[in-house]
C-alpha positions as CSV (number, residue, x, y, z in Angstrom):
1,M,223.3,168.7,-112.2
2,S,222.4,165.2,-111.1
3,A,220.1,163.2,-113.2
4,E,217.7,162.9,-110.3
5,N,217.5,166.7,-109.9
6,K,217.0,167.2,-113.6
7,V,214.1,164.7,-113.6
8,E,212.5,166.3,-110.6
9,N,212.8,169.8,-112.1
10,T,211.4,168.7,-115.4
11,G,208.6,166.9,-113.5
12,D,207.7,170.2,-111.8
13,K,207.6,172.0,-115.2
14,V,205.5,169.2,-116.8
15,K,203.1,169.0,-113.9
16,G,202.8,172.8,-114.0
17,K,202.0,172.8,-117.7
18,A,199.4,170.1,-117.2
19,K,197.7,172.0,-114.3
20,E,197.7,175.2,-116.3
21,A,196.1,173.5,-119.3
22,V,193.4,171.9,-117.2
23,G,192.8,175.2,-115.4
24,H,192.5,176.9,-118.8
25,V,190.1,174.3,-120.2
26,T,187.9,174.2,-117.1
27,G,188.1,178.0,-116.4
28,N,189.7,177.4,-113.0
29,E,191.9,180.4,-112.5
30,R,193.4,179.0,-109.2
31,L,194.5,175.9,-111.0
32,K,196.0,177.9,-113.8
33,A,197.9,180.0,-111.3
34,E,199.2,176.9,-109.5
35,G,200.4,175.5,-112.8
36,K,202.3,178.6,-113.6
37,A,203.8,178.6,-110.1
38,D,204.9,175.0,-110.5
39,Q,206.6,175.9,-113.8
40,V,208.4,178.8,-112.2
41,K,209.5,176.5,-109.3
42,G,211.0,174.0,-111.8
43,D,212.8,176.7,-113.7
44,A,214.2,178.2,-110.5
45,K,215.4,174.9,-109.3
46,Q,217.0,174.2,-112.7
47,A,218.7,177.6,-112.6
48,V,220.2,176.9,-109.2
49,E,221.5,173.5,-110.4
50,H,223.1,175.1,-113.5
51,A,224.8,177.7,-111.2
52,K,226.1,175.0,-109.0
53,D,227.5,173.2,-112.0
54,A,229.2,176.3,-113.3
55,L,230.9,176.8,-109.9
56,D,232.2,173.2,-110.0
57,H,233.8,173.7,-113.4
């Protein structure tokens, strides 16, 4: 996994956690859902990168 991809994937997860937290505090269910979706997106991208790495080795 390239460092750039790792940073991007981690960024998606952090952004998602922040959105979810703000949504929770403000009672905004849509924002909470967007946050969870961003976290899943980051996890999925990371899983794909790990699979690519496994195939390369």
